[in-house]
C-alpha positions in Angstrom: 0.0 0.0 0.0 1.6 3.2 -1.2 0.6 6.4 0.8 2.3 9.7 -0.1 2.1 12.5 2.6 2.5 16.1 1.6 3.7 18.0 4.7 3.1 21.3 3.0 -0.5 20.6 2.4 -3.3 22.4 4.4 -5.0 18.9 4.6 -4.2 17.2 8.0 -2.0 14.2 7.6 -4.6 11.8 9.0 -7.1 13.1 6.4 -4.5 12.5 3.6 -4.2 8.9 4.8 -8.0 8.5 4.9 -8.4 10.0 1.4 -5.7 7.7 -0.1 -7.0 4.6 1.5 -10.5 5.3 0.2 -9.1 5.9 -3.2 -7.2 2.7 -3.1 -10.4 0.8 -2.1 -12.5 2.4 -4.7 -9.9 1.6 -7.4 -9.7 -2.0 -6.3 -6.1 -1.7 -5.4 -7.1 -2.6 -1.8 -9.6 -5.6 -1.8 -11.9 -6.9 0.8 -10.2 -8.6 3.6 -6.8 -7.3 2.7 -4.7 -6.3 5.6 -3.5 -2.8 6.0 0.1 -2.1 7.3 0.2 -2.0 11.1 -0.1 1.4 12.7 3.6 1.2 13.8 4.7 0.0 10.4 2.9 2.9 8.5 4.0 5.5 10.9 7.6 4.4 10.6 7.4 4.3 6.8 5.8 7.7 6.6 7.9 9.1 9.5 4.8 10.3 11.3 3.4 9.7 14.8 1.7 6.4 15.4 -1.2 8.4 16.9 -1.8 10.0 13.5 -2.1 6.8 11.7 -4.3 5.3 14.6 -6.6 8.3 14.1 -6.9 7.7 10.4 -7.5 4.0 10.9 -10.2 4.7 13.5 -12.0 7.1 11.1 -11.9 4.5 8.4 -13.3 1.9 10.7 -16.0 4.4 11.9 -17.0 4.8 8.3 -17.3 1.0 7.9 -14.4 0.8 5.4 -12.0 -1.3 7.6 -12.3 -3.7 10.5 -9.7 -4.1 13.3 -9.3 -7.5 14.8 -7.4 -7.2 18.1 -4.1 -8.9 17.8 -4.4 -9.6 14.1 -4.6 -6.1 12.4 -6.8 -3.9 10.4 -8.4 -5.3 7.3 -10.5 -3.8 4.4 -14.1 -4.4 5.1 -16.6 -5.5 2.4 -17.1 -1.9 1.0 -19.8 -0.8 -1.3 -17.8 1.0 -3.9 -20.9 2.9 -5.1 -21.5 4.3 -1.7 -17.8 5.3 -1.4 -17.9 7.0 -4.8 -21.2 8.8 -3.9 -19.6 10.1 -0.7 -16.6 11.4 -2.6 -18.9 13.0 -5.1 -20.8 14.7 -2.3 -17.5 16.1 -0.9 -16.5 17.5 -4.3 -20.0 19.1 -4.7 -19.5 20.8 -1.2 -16.2 22.1 -2.4 -17.8 23.5 -5.6 -20.5 25.2 -3.5 -17.9 27.0 -1.4 -16.1 28.1 -4.5 -19.3 29.4 -6.0 -20.1 31.3 -2.8 -16.6 32.8 -2.8 -16.9 33.8 -6.5 -20.2 35.5 -5.9 -18.7 37.4 -2.9 -16.0 38.6 -5.3 -18.7 39.7 -7.7 -17.9 37.1 -10.4 -20.8 36.4 -12.7 -21.8 32.8 -13.4 -20.2 33.0 -16.8 -17.0 34.2 -15.4 -17.0 31.4 -12.9 -17.7 28.9 -15.7 -14.8 30.3 -17.8 -12.6 30.2 -14.7 -13.7 26.4 -14.0 -12.9 25.5 -17.5 -9.5 27.2 -17.4 -8.6 25.4 -14.2 -10.0 22.1 -15.6 -7.8 22.4 -18.7 -4.7 23.3 -16.6 -5.1 20.3 -14.5 -4.9 18.0 -17.5 -1.4 19.1 -18.3 
């Protein structure tokens, strides 16, 4: 399991872990019943606190994406990929709503925001 942490990101490290594990599950790279690295192992590999990894694993378990078996480890639960994808779409939609509100506060018209969105979308493809 490959997790990349960006220390300069405004996103907390535990959320970066959560987001990447969710993406790995959705893409099928992490399958049902597959074991995740131990908290200590992942914290050592990422050079971060074990408490940060534990927090991420706890959130994943609360969301029903993983199951922790005491003494055995943390495993990928039988996840509904459509539910996970729908959740991620809702998060993107919420980000769009915030961007639209900010654009309106700045006085941008809907057309200016569409043009800006298209420009950013094109730049992200490069």
